[in-house]
C-alpha positions in Angstrom: 54.7 62.8 20.5 57.4 61.1 18.5 59.0 62.9 15.6 60.8 59.9 14.0 60.0 58.9 10.4 58.8 55.5 11.3 58.5 55.0 15.0 59.4 51.6 16.4 58.0 49.5 19.3 61.2 50.5 21.4 60.5 54.2 20.8 56.9 53.7 22.1 58.0 51.8 25.1 60.7 54.5 25.9 58.2 57.3 25.6 55.9 55.4 28.0 58.7 54.8 30.5 59.9 58.4 30.3 56.5 60.2 30.6 54.3 57.5 32.2 51.0 56.2 30.9 49.4 58.0 27.9 46.3 57.3 25.9 47.8 58.3 22.4 51.2 58.3 21.1 51.2 60.7 18.3 53.6 60.4 15.3 54.1 64.0 14.4 56.4 63.4 11.3 54.2 64.2 8.4 56.0 62.0 6.0 56.4 58.8 8.2 54.3 56.0 9.3 54.6 54.1 12.6 55.8 50.5 12.1 53.2 47.8 12.9 55.3 46.7 15.9 55.0 50.3 17.3 51.2 50.0 17.2 51.4 46.5 18.8 53.5 47.9 21.6 51.0 50.6 22.1 48.1 48.2 22.4 50.2 46.0 24.7 50.7 49.1 26.9 47.0 50.3 26.7 47.4 53.1 24.2 47.1 53.9 20.6 49.8 55.0 18.2 48.4 57.2 15.4 49.1 59.9 12.8 47.5 63.4 12.6 44.4 62.4 10.6 43.5 59.8 13.2 44.1 62.2 16.0 42.3 64.9 14.2 39.2 62.5 13.7 39.4 61.5 17.4 39.4 65.2 18.6 36.6 66.2 16.3 34.4 63.5 18.0 35.2 64.6 21.5 
């Protein structure tokens, strides 16, 4: 989970380094949106960067 308003690629990479591989990086700030570079960094690492609505949709299909 990243609480920043607009997560950056560096924040995604830092989360990955600190906690290890993840499938989803969740931007929990309800008012922000991840920067496109954050999503690109996630894809390069093999994970997705998403907001609550995207995560909720993913969980409802599981």
